[in-house]
C-alpha positions as CSV (number, residue, x, y, z in Angstrom):
1,M,-119.4,-45.6,-9.9
2,T,-121.8,-43.8,-7.5
3,A,-124.1,-41.1,-8.8
4,V,-123.8,-37.7,-7.2
5,L,-127.1,-36.2,-6.4
6,E,-127.4,-32.4,-6.8
7,P,-129.2,-30.6,-4.0
8,V,-132.8,-29.6,-5.0
9,T,-133.4,-25.9,-4.5
10,M,-136.9,-24.7,-3.9
11,P,-138.0,-21.6,-5.7
12,V,-138.0,-18.4,-3.8
13,R,-141.5,-17.6,-2.5
14,P,-142.5,-14.0,-2.6
15,I,-144.0,-12.6,0.6
16,L,-147.6,-11.6,-0.1
17,S,-149.8,-9.7,2.4
18,D,-152.9,-11.3,3.8
19,R,-155.1,-9.0,1.6
20,E,-153.1,-9.9,-1.5
21,I,-153.6,-13.6,-0.8
22,E,-157.3,-13.0,-0.3
23,V,-157.5,-11.1,-3.6
24,L,-155.5,-13.8,-5.4
25,R,-157.6,-16.6,-4.1
26,T,-160.8,-14.9,-5.1
27,W,-159.5,-13.9,-8.5
28,V,-158.6,-17.4,-9.5
29,V,-162.2,-18.6,-9.1
30,C,-163.9,-15.5,-10.6
31,D,-164.4,-14.6,-14.2
32,S,-163.4,-10.9,-13.9
33,K,-161.7,-8.4,-11.7
34,D,-165.0,-6.6,-11.4
35,E,-166.6,-9.8,-10.0
36,V,-163.7,-10.1,-7.5
37,G,-164.4,-6.4,-6.5
38,S,-168.0,-7.2,-5.9
39,V,-167.2,-10.2,-3.7
40,L,-164.6,-8.3,-1.7
41,F,-166.4,-4.9,-1.7
42,I,-163.5,-3.1,-3.5
43,S,-163.3,-1.6,-7.0
44,G,-162.1,-3.6,-10.0
45,A,-159.3,-1.0,-10.2
46,T,-158.2,-1.9,-6.7
47,V,-158.2,-5.6,-7.6
48,N,-156.0,-4.7,-10.6
49,T,-153.6,-2.9,-8.4
50,H,-153.3,-5.9,-6.0
51,I,-152.8,-8.3,-8.9
52,S,-150.2,-6.0,-10.4
53,R,-148.3,-5.9,-7.1
54,I,-148.5,-9.7,-6.7
55,R,-147.0,-10.1,-10.2
56,A,-144.3,-7.6,-9.4
57,K,-143.4,-9.5,-6.3
58,Y,-143.1,-12.7,-8.3
59,E,-141.0,-10.9,-10.9
60,S,-138.7,-9.6,-8.2
61,V,-137.8,-13.2,-7.2
62,G,-137.3,-14.2,-10.8
63,R,-140.5,-16.1,-11.3
64,S,-142.6,-14.1,-13.7
65,A,-146.4,-14.6,-13.8
66,N,-147.7,-12.7,-16.7
67,T,-150.9,-14.6,-17.3
68,K,-153.6,-15.7,-15.0
69,A,-152.7,-19.4,-15.6
70,T,-149.1,-18.8,-14.7
71,L,-150.0,-16.8,-11.6
72,L,-152.3,-19.7,-10.5
73,A,-149.5,-22.2,-11.1
74,R,-147.1,-20.1,-9.0
75,A,-149.7,-19.6,-6.2
76,L,-150.3,-23.4,-6.1
77,Q,-146.6,-24.1,-6.0
78,D,-146.1,-21.7,-3.1
79,G,-149.2,-22.8,-1.1
80,Y,-151.0,-19.5,-1.5
81,V,-153.8,-21.3,-3.3
82,H,-154.8,-24.9,-2.7
83,I,-156.5,-27.2,-5.2
84,D,-159.5,-27.3,-2.9
85,D,-159.9,-23.6,-3.4
86,L,-160.6,-24.0,-7.1
């Protein structure tokens, strides 16, 4: 009997803007949103807005990312963040 292999489906990758990717990459290596804001010359509140929008985009494709660790895992899976960035 021959085994039937099921096709592997890749998870849907949300479309992030260049700025969202920049904020995400900076956030995963910083200790706080205020620190990210200092690095990128924006307020901590603006960083929070970007992160909220990124999370909403992941939620919209059925891949919630409610914690920093989960969001990092999603970003690594999708190629938005690379292990060398960390």
